[in-house]
Structures are given as structure tokens and as C-alpha cells.
C-alpha positions, 0 to 999 in steps of 0.5 A: 846167393844174389838175393843174399848179397842184395840183402847185405847191401840193402841194409849196410848198417845192419850188415856192417855191425853183424860183420864186425861182431862175427869178425871178433868172434871168428878172429879170436878162434882163428888166432888161437887155432893158428897159434896151436897149429904152429906149435902142435900140428904144422908139419915138421921139415923132417923126413918121417918125423913119426919115427923119431923117439927120445932116449931117456936114462931113468931110475928103476927105483924112483920111476919119475927120476931121470938124468941126462945121458953121458957120451960113453953111455950113448956110444954103448947104446948106439953100438948095441941097439938094433930096433933103432936105425940110428941114435944121436946125442945133442944138447944146447949151449949158450955161445957168444957170436962176435960180429965186429966189436960186439958179441951177442949171446945165441943158442948153439946146438952141440950134436953128434955127426949123425944128428941131421940124418937121425932127425931126417933133415940132411943139410941143404947146402954143403955138408954135415959133420963127420964121425971124427968130429965127435972126438975132442982130440980130432975135431976141427972148428967147423959149424953148420949154420941155420937157414935163417942165419944163412939168409941174413948173411946173404943166402948164397953159396959163398957163405960156405968156407966163411969164418965166424967167431964163437966164444972167441974161437974161429969156426968155418962154415961147412953147411946150411941146415934145411929151411925151417929146421930148428932141431927138437923144438918148434918153439926155438932153435939154435942159430949154429950147429957145432960138432960134439967134439967141441963140447969141452971147448964150448961147455958153458955154465949150461953144460958144465959138470964140475969140469968133467970131460965129455968122455967121463961116464959120470958126465950126464949132460947130453940128450939123445934121440933115435929113429925106429928101424923099418918095421920095428915098434916102440914097444920092441925098442923098449924091450931091447933097451931094457936088455942093454940097460942090464948089460951096462949096469953089469959092465959099469955098476958105479955109473949105471946102477939101477938105471933103465934106458927107455924110448918115448915120443918126443915133445914138439916144444921142449927139450928135456931129460925126461919123457913128457907130453906137450904141456899145451893140452890144458893151456890149449883147452883154456884158450879154446874155451875163452875164444869159444865163449867169445864166438858164442857171445858173438853168435848170440848177438848176431842171432838177436840181430837176425831175430829183430830183422826177422820181425821187421821182415814178417810181411815179406815172409808172409807174402812169400808163403802166400805165393807158395814158398815152402818153409825150407826154402825160406830157412835156406835163404836166411841161412845163406844170408847168414853165411854171407855175413859169416864169410865176410866176417871170417875174412876180417877175423882171419886178418885180425888173427894173423896180426894178433899172432905176430904181435904175440910172438914179437912180445914173447921174443922180447921176454925170452933170451932166445929167438922164437922160431914159430911159423904162424903164416897162414896155410890151407888148414888155417883157411879151412878152420876159419871156414869151419868157424864161419859155418859154425857161426852161421848155424849158431847165429842163424838157424834159430832166427831162420826157423822162427822167421819161417813160421809165417802167420799169413793172415796176421803178418800181412796186417800192419803192426800185427800183435802190437795190441796185446794186453800189458800183462801178457806182453810183459810176460812174453817180453821177459821170456822172449828169445831176444831177451834170453839171448841177452841174458846169456851174453851178459852171463858169459861176458861176466865170466870172462871179465871175472877171470880177466879181473883175477889175472889183472889183480894177480899181475898187479900184485906180481909187479909189486912183489917184494923179493926181500931186498932193496930194489929202488936204487939197484942196477944189474950188469950181466956178463959172461967172459966165456962168450969171448973164450976166456977160461976160468983163470982169466974170467976170475981176473976180469971179475976181480978188476970189474968189481974194483973198477965199479966200486970206485965209480962215482955214484956207486955205494956198493958192488957185489957179484952173484951167480944168479938173481931172484926172479931171473931166467934161471935158478940153481937148486942143490941138495943141502945136508947138515953133517953130524959130529962124526962128519957123516951126512944124513940120508936125505938132503934138503933142496935149496937155492944155490948162489955163488956170491962175493964179499960185498954182495949183501951190501950191494942188494941192501941186505944186512946179515942177521948173524955172523959175518960175510965172506973175506977177501981170501975166501974169494980167491982160495979154494982151501980158505973157501970152505965156508957158507952163508945160509938164509934164515929159512934154510937154517930153521930147516937144518937146525930147528931151534939151534944156533947154526953158526959154526955148524957144518953142511955139505952141498950135493952137486947136480946130477951126481950119485953118491954110489962108489965109482968104478975103478980108474985105470990105476986101480984106485976108486974114483973120487966121490963127486956127489958131496962136497967137503964140509962147509962151515956156516959163518953167517945167517942172511935174511930170506929172499924170494927167488921166484915169483911163484915161490910161496914158501922160501925153500932156503938159500945157501951162498958160497964164496967165489973161491969155492966155485966158478961159473962164467955167467954172473950178475953184478949188482950195483947199489946206486947213490944217485937220485932216482929219475929216468934221466939220472938212471939213464946217465948212470947206466951209461957210466956203468957201461963205460966202466965195463968197457974200460975193464975189457972192451971184449967183455959182452954186456948181456944185460944192463938195466935198473933192478926195477926194470929187471924185475918188471921184465922177468919172464914169469911176470911177463907170462902173468901179464900176458894171461891178464891181457889175453883174458882182458882182450877176450873179456873186453870183446865179450863185453863189447858184444854183450853191450851191442846186443843189449843196445840192439834189443832195447832199440828194437823194443823202443821201435816196436813199442812206439805206439804204446809209448805215444799212448802213455805220453798222451795219457800224461806219462812224463819223459822221466817216467818213460826213461825209467821204464826202459832203463828198468827193463834193460837193467832187469835183463842185466841183473838176470845175466849177472845172477846167471853168470856169477856161478859160471864166473866162480867155476871159471876162476877155480879152473884157472886158479893154479895160474893166478898169482896170489889171488883167490878164485873168489876174490871179493874185490873182483866179484864186486867190481866186475858186476858193477862195471858190467852194470854201469856199461849196460846202463849206458847201453840202455840209456841211449834207446831210452832217451830216444823213447822220450823223444817220441811225438805222441801225435805222430806215433798215434797217427802212424797206427 
């Protein structure tokens, strides 16, 4: 070890460069491993988490179709099941936390009283919920806060009994969740846990189902999980759940016809009504492949450097052999030197990984409407993994050069410059096939592959940023508000929206104001089944999925759209449910419902989410339940231009717009078409004006978003992911390019040094400096060309693998396949030029005298 450290300090320039190269390679792998460890492998703060399973309500006929679980079904399963020691129900709701004069939107978890026990995470301070808290008629406004929120408000016992305001309602803190507990997802977690009895009071748009009560068996808005009883298996639980499903279908044929309850392992990162595996398998494979390529390129680079070091130390190894050193001892010594370099580089790489993951999570937190709760702090497994990467790097980079260097030819290697007088033809062939050149060719090939994929993602990100949603963006602004977050019911919410639209329309610099339930490229979209009705008023068997958007009278004007035919909504249709039996559809949906026909005056029906058309079970008075699955017929009064609702929506499925009088949701987007000139200062001033106008309407109304439409689109979550893909591949590709260039530069520098006598002879015989320059450049570019030729098929294959994640870019994009090799060639030419220029400065007399 002392000898290895001495060699490290004897050549500080070589050591520093090798350490930097290894830090990049090992750091890339440590960063990816740390991120995936936080998501997939880090132990949960739950007791025996392997016993937790999800409960799902599936369709016996459509095997892949699932829905949420109703509270009565949850209670029925809970009462009957014996293979599970406990069953709990839960869901998330966006709630408004009022602090002082401001209200912000946060996630709250609505849970049954036994949720913390079933999850194996009892509260760490205070108490949890009681059974009566599940009953809407008996519950009291109490809340369990997350550990992170408790720390923000002081982190002491005095927090118990403190009051907080959620959705305009005062709740009393009765407990603090266990540290690190985020519920059923490690990616994010609620800041507040609320009793299930508060469902009806806090059911925001995320949970609402046409006003259905929590105890309505048709209200499938909950998720459920259970804990396997001691000694029972998942297969036994599913056998028992099948029996329970048949019992519930017999008892409640309307609500549970052809339904099958089942249990399956839960995902660590998602909250879903259907069983699913963690979707990071393919993603983690791609990430590890990228980081693995960077590590391989780094190791090839260091291997090249060690080969050059081995050539320079031939006499040293020959002396060792002459003194009796065994070959294994020399290999061991060289591998130990490589391990020292790898460990120092690994320490630096681990630091880079920690910083990189913190930056990534910070950026992700700014792109999503919730707080990221991933814990990426280093733990022992991260250090062990980094050490494993160091050992792997040592073997990849050091074993070959060590084995080659240990083959000492004592007689020749003790002579100065042995081997320099080979014939030019033999030297040229051996030089081309030399290990150092083959390593450079492989580095260039792998770098080209990563850079090509980075180029494809960058092209996709550029195109995504320029994507046209189909309406005017340049002069638009959006204001997202939600009266429900301060406790306003539907009547008061409608009043607030009416006054808000009137006030904003009269504001200076405003051309038009409209309201919509969602915006294209937004964080969520609503899809509904749409059916064209026949002359007899009956609907065909199948419905067409289309975007569903509530809209005001001036919505189309506020986004710069002009109806193709028909009319927009009237003022009466904004307030009256009876008058609002109308609908506007876009051209894409019209062609699907009535191809080649005029849709104006036709009628359609819209299927409500998560509801069946089966006849419901009788009500207490004997009357059948009203069929909620299909709304009354709506008359088509207008045809709108098609708009692009999602970034990855290549073909428009169609959109239907309904007036505010026909439906209500609390969270909405106010679109404002501005008449003011563009420019950052003018836009900032206008946004401040809009904020003041909102405050003038209602000081309590929380403004969730207020930004220009251009910024709204540029900050969309899907566009963020596209950009992150481009950045990740760009970083990995750039690192690989940097390493490849260093390798190419190192090889040519080594060649120039070793061939100084040859260059001196050439110049003494009349060779000009320009000729020497061209010779060295030609040899370097020959290596680059060979690497590009090898790398192009690899790049095409990599592009095909990631093509599903590319936005509007083909895997064989000609522009990328031309520009990236040219860039690589240009950078390689610069790397070759520096040692080539040094070769032209060789003094023939000194070079010959040195021999």
C-alpha cells in the first residue's frame, strides 16, 4: 500500500487526471444507484412491510379493468375476511392549509381509523383515530400531522391540541405520524392525515363522484390495503376474497355484478386502483445502462493511461524481474495502485452523486404540485455499492495493463528505447492494432452512442417546447383558483366565479376572460365516454373516450379560438341546469360520432366516471336507483377547432365542452387574453394587476397559479420530463465525450513522446512541420473515424430502445446522425491538434542526440 501511495504522489498530474476520470464514471453509477435505492430498496418505516398487500376491485369479464372501492364494500370485506389481520381504506385529497392570510394547497390523506395499525406505523406522538371517526355523523375535526410538518411548527409536545385550518374548517392536532412515514408511496406523502368521516366535508374534485355520499355503495372513490395474517399466504387471501366477492355479488347485484376482489403486492411509488408493478424496471435499466457506459468509457480511458504508464515503466519492471520478482507480485502491485486511484476517485464520485441527486429532487419538486419526500441521504449500502464500483473499475481499468506490463522482456527492456527501431510498415500495423488504439476506438464508439441518444432527446425537447396546443398562447395568462380550499360550497363557489369573471373582464388591458375546468398540457385531464344517441333516444353499446372540459361563455374567445360552426354558450346556460342541456364538441369528435354528417342539432350522452349502466339495487322505498351512468341527452350547438390536450397526444381523441350550469368543479382555470404588449416588464405588471383583481373579489380565495400561458406550457410536467431526459443523456453523453477526448489526447501525446526520434529523423531528412502536423492529425482522425463507424450501429440500436420516450423524433433522425459525428470529429481534431503541434516543435538535433 505504501508503494502504491508513493506512486500516486510521484506523478501527481497522472494521478489527478486518473482520479478525475474515475470520479466521473463511479459518480454517475453511484448517483443512479442512490436514486433507485431511495425509491425501490430503502427500508420503509413500517413494521413488517412485506405483509402489506393492496386490495383491488376488478372486473371478472374485462380482466384488466379495475375501479376504486366503496366504503360499504370495504366494510363488508373487512367483516368477512380472515386471511388478513386488518383491512384499511384510504385516499388522497387536495386540501387548503390556511396560514395567516394565505392559503396553500397540500395533500391530505383520508384514512380509516385502523390505517396506521395496518400499515405498521403507529403514531409516534399523541394518538391516532378512533372507530367513530369513520362515521360522518359522529366524527370530530381532528388531524394527525406528518413528522416533517410537526418539525416545521416546532417539533415539541405542545403541538398536540394546536388548531390548524384546512378547507376553511378548524381541526385539532391529536397525533404525529412516525418519522419518515409517507403512507403508501415513498415518492410523496400527505402532510396531514384526516379521518374517513371527513370525506363528505373534504371531498374535493379529486374525490367527488357526482355528489355521492361516502356510504353509497356506488361511490367507488377509495383505495384499500390489508395485512396478511400470521401464517397466511397471498394465494390463500385471494381464494377467500373470491368467495367474499361472490357473496357480495349475490347480496348487492346492482353494485357488485361480475366484480372480483383480489390482493396483490403494492407499488412503492404509485397510488392506483389497479395492481401494478413499480414502473421503474425499464427506466432503471436504461439509467444503469447509461451510467455503465460512462463507467466503461472511464475505465477504458484509465486503462489507456495505465498502458502508457506501463510502457514508461518497462525498465522498472525488468529490473524487478531480474531481481527475482514473480509475475503475480507485479500484477498485484499494479492492481493495488489502480485500487488506490479508484478509491480516491470513488470518494469524489460519491460526493458528486449526493449533490446531483439533491439537485434532481429539487428540480422535480418545482415541477410537480406536491412535496417530494424521497430520502437520498447516504446509508451503508450506498458506500458498499460505491466500493463495489471502485473494485469493478480497478479490474476493468487495471487488470489488462497490469497483465501486459508484467510480461517483462528483461534483455530488451533494460535497453534504452528498446523497440523504437521497428520498420515503418510493421510499426504502422502494430500501432493500428495496439491495445491503446483499440481502447480509444471503443471509447469513441460508446461516446457516439450516448451523444446520439442525447441529441435525440434534445431534438425532442426543442420540438416539445415549440408544440402548438392549437390556440393562442402568446398573449394569454392563466389563473388557477379553488374556492373549496377555503371551505366554499358549490353555491358560494359559483358566485365567486361569476364575480371573478366580471371583474377581470373589466380590468384594463384585458380583451377576454373565460373559465375552464382544465387546460391543455396541464397536470391532469378528464376523460369521459361519449355516445351519440339515436332517433329513439337510445345510445349505442360503446362509448368513445374524449376529453371532458367545463367551459364558460367566453372561454373560446379567451384562448383565441373561433367556433367553426354553431354558437357558444349563453348566459342562461351558465347558471341553469335545465337550460344547460347543450354541448360543444370539437371537429375531431364530430368526425368520430357522425362521420360525413352535420352534428349541429344532434344529441349525445356523456358517461360519468367510474359508474355502471347496470340497474341499481332498490332504495328503501322500493324504487330503483336512478341510473347515474349516462347523463340526459345533450344537444350539440357548436363545433370548435381541435386542440392538443397532452404533449404526447399524437392524434386528437376529441373534446366535449359543457357549460357551467351542467356541472360544477371547484378547481378551475381562468384564461385571460391580454391586450398589453409583450415583454417581461409588461407581463409582470399585468400579472400583478390580475392578482389585485382576484384579491378585490375575495381576499380569501387562494391563487394556486398565476402566470403567462407561455410559461404555463413551458413548465408543464410532461415537458419537464422531456427536458430532464435530454439533460440526463446530455450529461452522460458529455461526460463520455470528455473522457473519450482525454483518452484520444493521451494516446496521441504518448505516441508523440515515443516517436520523437522518428519525427526528428523525418525533419532532418527534410520533412516540413506541416507534413508532421498532417501525419499526427491523420492518425488521430483515423482512430476517430473507426470509432464512429463502430458507434453508428450502436447509436441506432440505442435510439430504437428509447424511441418510445422520444417526442416527435425518430430513432434515425438524419439531423442528429449527421451533426453528432461531425461534432465528435471536430472535438477529436482539437484533441489531436495539441500533441500534433507539439510534434512540430521537436528539435531534430536534440532528438537524435538523445538516442
